[in-house]
N, C-alpha and C positions, 0 to 999 in steps of 0.2 A: 540136829536141833529138835527139841520137843515142839510138837504142833501147838502147844499152849502158848509158846512165845510168839508164834506167828499170829495166833488169834488175838492175843493181847495187843499186838501192834495194829492189827486190822481194826480192833475196837477203838484204839486211840486215834487212828486216822479218821474213822467214821464219826468220831465225836467232836471233831473240830472243823470249823470252816476255813481256817487259815491254811493257805497253800504251803506257806513256809513251814508251819508246824507238821503238816503231812509229810513234806519232803524230809524234814529232820528225822521224824520217827522212822520212816522207811530206810533212810540212809544208815541210821544206827543199826537197824535190823540186818541190812545187807552186809555190813562190816563184821557182824557176828557169825555169819553163815560159813560153814565149811564149803569148799568149792562144789562138792557133789550135791549140795542142797540149794545152790543158788537158783538154778533153772526151775527146780521143783517149787521153791517158795514164790518166785515171780509168777509162775503159771497159776498157782492157787490163789494168789492175791487178785488176779484179774479174772478169776473164774474160768481160766482157760488152761487146764493142766496139759502137760506134754502129750498125754494119751488122747487128747481131744474128747469128744463126747463118747461116753462109754455105755450109752443106752439106758440110763436110769431116769425114769420120770418121777413126777411128784407122788404118784400112788405107790410106786415101789419104794420111794424114799420114806414115805410115811409108815408103810408096813414094816420097814426095817428098824424103826425107832423104838427102842425098848428102854429099860432103866439105864440111865447114864452111869458112867464110872464116877467114883467119888473123888479120885485124884488123877491128875494128868499123867499119862505114861506113853501115849502115842508119839512117835517121831515122824518127821516129814518122810523119811524113808519107808516107814510102815504104811502110811497113806498111799504113797507112790506105788508100793508093791501091790497093795490091794487094788488099785486102779489098773495095774498091769493084768492082774488076774481077772478082773471084770471084763477087760477088753478081750482077753484071750479065750474066755468061756463062751462057747456057742454050740449049737446043734441040739440033738435030742437030750432032754433032761437038763439043759443049761439054765432054764428059768429058776429051778430050785437051787442049783449050785450058786448062781449069781446072787440069789436072795440070801443064801447062807453066808457068802463072802461079805455082803453088805451088812448083815446083822452082826457078824463078828467084829467088823470095823467099828460100827456105831456103839457096840457094847463096851468097847475099850475106850470110848471117848467120853469126856465130861459133857455136861449139858451145853456149854458154850461151844465146845468142839463139835458136837453133833450138829448144831445150827450152822457152823462154819462149813462143815463137810457137805451138808445139804446145799448150801449156797454155791459151793464149788461145782458140785455135780449137776445142779439145775441151772447154772449160769446166772444166778440171781443174787450174787453178793452186792451189797449196797454200802460198801465201806468208804467210798470216795477215793479209793486207791486206783484211779484210772491210769491208763497207760502213760499219759502225758506226765502225771505226777511221778510215776515210777521212773520214767526216763530221767526226770530231773534228779531223783534220788540216786539213780545209778551214776549219773555224771558227778554228783557231789561225793558219793562214797569212793568212786574210783579216781577222783581228781582228773577227769577227762572233760574236754569241751562238750557242752550240751549238744551242739549241732552234730558233732561226730557220733555221739550216742544215738541221737534221733535218726540220723541217716542210716547208720548200721542197722538199727531196728527196723526201719522202713524197708530197706533193701533185702534184708534177710527174712523179714516176716516173722521174726522170733525174738521177742523182747527178753525172754529168759536166757537164750543163747548169747544175746548181745550183752546182757548183764554179766554173764560168766566171762566173756571175752574181755570186757572193760575192766573187770576186777582182777583177772588173773593173767591177761595177756599184755601185749605191748601196745603203745599208741599206734605204731605202724600197722599192727594186725587189725586194730579197730578201724583205722582209716582205709584199710585194704578191702573191707567188705563192699562188694559191688553187686550189680544186677547180674543174675545168672539165669539163663533160660532153663526152665524146669524147676526153679525154686521160686515160690510165690512171694509177692511183695504186698504190703498192706495197701488197700485201695485208697484212692483219693476220695474225700468225702465232700458233701455239699452243705452249706448253710441254707437258711430259708428266707423267703420273702413272700409278701402277700399277693403280689401280682408280677407278671412278666415285665411290665413297664418299670416297676420299682426295682426289680433285679437288674434291668438294663442300665439304670442310672448308676448302679454300683460297679458294673463290669465294663461299661463302654461297649464298643462293638463286640458282639458275642455270637456264638453258635447256640441257637435256641433249639433244643432237641426234645423229642418226646420222652417223657418219663414213663417207662413201661412198668406195669404191675407184675414184674417177673422176679427171677432170682439172679442176683449178681454173680457173674462168673469171670474168672481170669483164666485165659487159655494160653498154654505154652506149647510151642511146637519146635522140635529140633530134628531135622530130617523127617523121617516118617513117624517119629515118636511124638504123641500128643498127650498132654496132661491137663486136666481141668480142675480148678480149685474154686471153692465158694468164697464169699466175702470174709469168712472167718478163717480162710486158708486151709480148710479141710479138702482133701482130694476126693473127687467124685467122678473121675474119668470113666470108670466101668459102668456108671449109671447113665451116661449120656453118649451112647454110641453114635447117634445121629449128629451131634455136635462135633465129635471126633472126625466123622466122615467129611463134614463141611470144611473143617480146618485143614485136613489133609489134601483137599482139592484146591486150596489157594495157591497162587503162583509165587511161593516163597520157600526159602530153605529153613530159616529160623525166625520165629516171631513170638511176641507176647502181646496178647489182645485183651482188652477190658470191655466187658459188655454185660448183657443180660440174656437170659433164655426164658421162654414162656410158651405155654400151650395156646394154640389158636383154634377157633371154631371153624366151621365150614365156610364162613364168609370172611375169614381172615381177621376176625376180632379176637381180643384176648379172652381166654377162658378164666374161670375163677382161680385166684392165686393158689388156693389149696391144691388144685389139680397139678399145677407146676411143682409145688413143693412135695407132693407125694412121691415124685421121682427121686427126691434127694433122701428120702427116708427108707428106701427099700433096696435090698441087695440085688434083686432081679428087676430088669426093665419092665415097665408096665405098658399098657396099650397107648397111653397118651404120648403123642409125639411132641417134642420140644424143638422150637426154632430159635437159633441164635441171632442176636443183633449186637453189633459191636459199635462202640462210640469212641474208642481210643486204641492206639497202638504204642507200646512202650519200648519195643525193640524190634528191629527189622534187619535180618541178614547181617549181623555183626555190628550194627549201629544202635547204640543206646539213645533213646529219644526222650528220656525223662525231662531233660532240661531244654528241649526244643519247644518253641511256641506251639500252642494248640493248633493254629492254622496250618503249620507244617505237618503235624501229626494227622490232621483230618485229610490233608491232601494225599498223604501216603495211604491212609486207610481207604479212601475212595479208589485209589489205584489198584489195591490188592484184593479188596472185598466189597466191590460196589453193590452187589445184591444184598449184602448183609449189614450195610451201614444203617445205623438208626436214623429214622426220619428227622429232619430238622432244617434250619435255614440260618445262614450267617447274616446278621443285620445289626444296624445301630438305630433302627427305627422302632419306637415303642409300639406303633400301630401294627407293624409286621409281626413283632414278637407276640402281641396279644392275639393276633390271628392264628399263629402257630399253636398257642395255648388252647384256643377254642377248638381247633382242628383235632388236637390230641385228646381233649375231653370227649369230643363228639365221636371219636373212634374207639372210646371205651378205655382209654389209658388214664393214668393218675394225674397227669399235668405235664409240666416241662421242666427241664434243667437249663439254666442260662449260664454259659461258660465263656469267660473272657478269652478272645482269640489269641491274645499274647501270653497266656498263662502257661507255666511249666506244669508238669505232673507232680504235684506235691503228695507223694505216697504217704498214706496214713494221716494226712492233715485235713482239717475242716477249716476253710477260710472263705474269703469273699470272692474268690475267682470262679467257683462253682456255686450256683444258687438254685435250689429247687423251689418250684412254685406248684402247689396243688391246693385245691379247695379244702377248707376245714369244715367238717360237719359237727354240729353240736346237738345233743339230745339230753332230755331231762330224765334221769334214772333215779331209782330208789336205793338207798343204802340198806343192805340186808345184814351185814356184819362188818367187823373191822378187826384187823390183826394188830397185835402189839408190835411196835417198831424195835429196831436194834441200832447199835452204834449211837450216833447223835440223837436218834429218835427213841432210844430206850426209855421206857416208862410212859410213852405216848402211844395212843392208838393211831395207826398210820395207814395200812393197806386196806382200801375199801373194797368190799364185795358189792357188786352192782347188779341190780335187777331191773328188768323191763316188765311193764304191766301186761298181763295176759287176760284180757276182759272176757274172752269166750271160753277160757279153760282149755285151750288147745294143747297146752303142755303141762297142765296141772290143774289146780283148783280154779274155777271161774273167778275172775277178779283178783287172782293172786299174782305173784311176781316170779319171774324166771331169771335165774342168774345168767349173766352174759359176759362177765369178766371181772377183773380186779385192777386197781391202780393205786399207786402211792405218789404219783407225779402231780406237780402243780400245787402242792399243799405248802402254804407258808407256815412259819412257826406259830403265828397267831391262830391260824385255822387248826393246826394240830392240837394246840391247847384247848381250843373251843370244842372240837369234836371229841377229845378225850373225856371231857366233863359231860358233854351232852349224851354221848352214847352209853355211858355207864348209868345215866339216869333212866334211859329207856331200854336197858338190858333185859333180855328174856332168858338167856342162858349163856354159858361160856365153856370153852375148852381151854387147854393149856395156853394156847397162843391166840385165841380168837374170842371176841365178844359178839354174840348175836343179839340183834336189836329189833324192836318193833319196826315194821316197814312203813315208816311215816316221814322219813327225811328225804327230800328231793335235792339232787345235786346235778348241776349242768356239767356234762362231760363232752369234751372235744375228742373226736376220733378221726382217723384217716379212712375208716371204713370198717367192714366186718369180714370175717372169713369163716368158712365151714369148720366146725369143731365138734368132735364127739364128747368133749369134756363136759359140756353143759347141756341141760335138757332141751333147750331150744335149738340145738344144732349149730349155733353160731358163737363166735367170740369176737369181742371188740379188738380193733387193731390200733395200737399206740394211743390208748386212752389216757387222758389227763384232765384234772379238775379245773374247770373255769371258775365256778362259784356255786355256793349253796343258794337254793331258791326258796327262801322263806315265804315267798308270795304264792307258792304252788302247793297243792296237796298231792299226796301220793296217787290219788285217783286221776290226777292230770298228767301223770308221767307218760312218756312215750311207750308204745307197745312193742312187744316182741315181733309182731307182724310187720310193723314199720321198719324195724331193724333188719328183719329177714329180707325185706324187699330190696335192701342194698346189695344182696348177692346177685351177681350177674347171672342171667338165665343161661 
């Protein structure tokens, strides 16, 4: 199949709010695919190609963008083969070779295809073709029960492979997909609440556990073999030898554990999130030592535990890994739950997760059985630029470039603004229309995809915190930024400072 057909479908999906319309468009696409293209297409639609991350960042992507092709000619197989070559190219001289591979790929792509390829490689597609919608589309196209498709995708950790099996295999083969030690499953996810007490009202009696500012890991052990996967199911075993050693020392034969790993300081407090994540981006282990903490067990010595209540799973986890069980307390008392939350925050962690004790492990699902609670921080920042949207937001200015005030000129001109991140989240249709008009009125220059504006517009941004980042001059980037509201009552001189944001970094 031509990549152009996939891009057109992605655009159609992104341009509608109707879930039914999304499912219809995706199901029609799936039925037109040759078997060898099914997994490729699904992986690209969710910005998770079968090769995983191939090491291309936004700078490398921008540098590779040249004059687009006038007519579509790239096939899904062409793109897949290019990603194979990117993944396989390493060592001395590889940077130039990888850049050449990427330039050749983008030169053969039309303008829309270039934008799509960039979204795939950077994990930034915003088509609305999320995994849940694609699961529905697979079920419809294959005429299989939706629950069978969802469960197979959850237990295999591979929606593309599930789609191929559903569309070309038998119902028995689809139903036969099960939990396998050594093959990662999609992690269970949590919804959010404003307080531990509010969360407890939804869950009833619950395990109130520290929410660590670490990296999610899923650890599989079969005999002496240990494999470790990230929340995106990428394998990182060779980067975490200390976690391998811990799990090999547990009194088990076969086990699947869910948890987090993070770096600790001399006093046992959490180190900055970036110090933990630095271990996931390097081939060689670094000086930072990571400590594992586990909050769930999915399989133990031949016994699958996904459908067992959390209370049973916690009991087994306490038996096999008491020293590595994440801190928490089982309670139905809101006062106790709030106390655990305060203790977690005082210890330097993000907050708590409140988990219903009777809940099964719903792999890949976000529901009301797990609820995370962490404080929301809001800051007034200045809009520096805005990028044109795509899909449903085509023709509208969408992604905001955000700056913090630098009164002393520590990172630039005194009284200027230092970029600290971007966000397109939290914008209603009305706000998108307003800012599209407003920012063109105060435009100072533009590039192909971005309008730069006078730094006079203040916007209130909610964040979960900041992290160290070499991308921006101030050395930090916002975490999970989203728009709360525009502040017409404030001038840009009243914006929060880069120094205030940098103070959020843990010492």
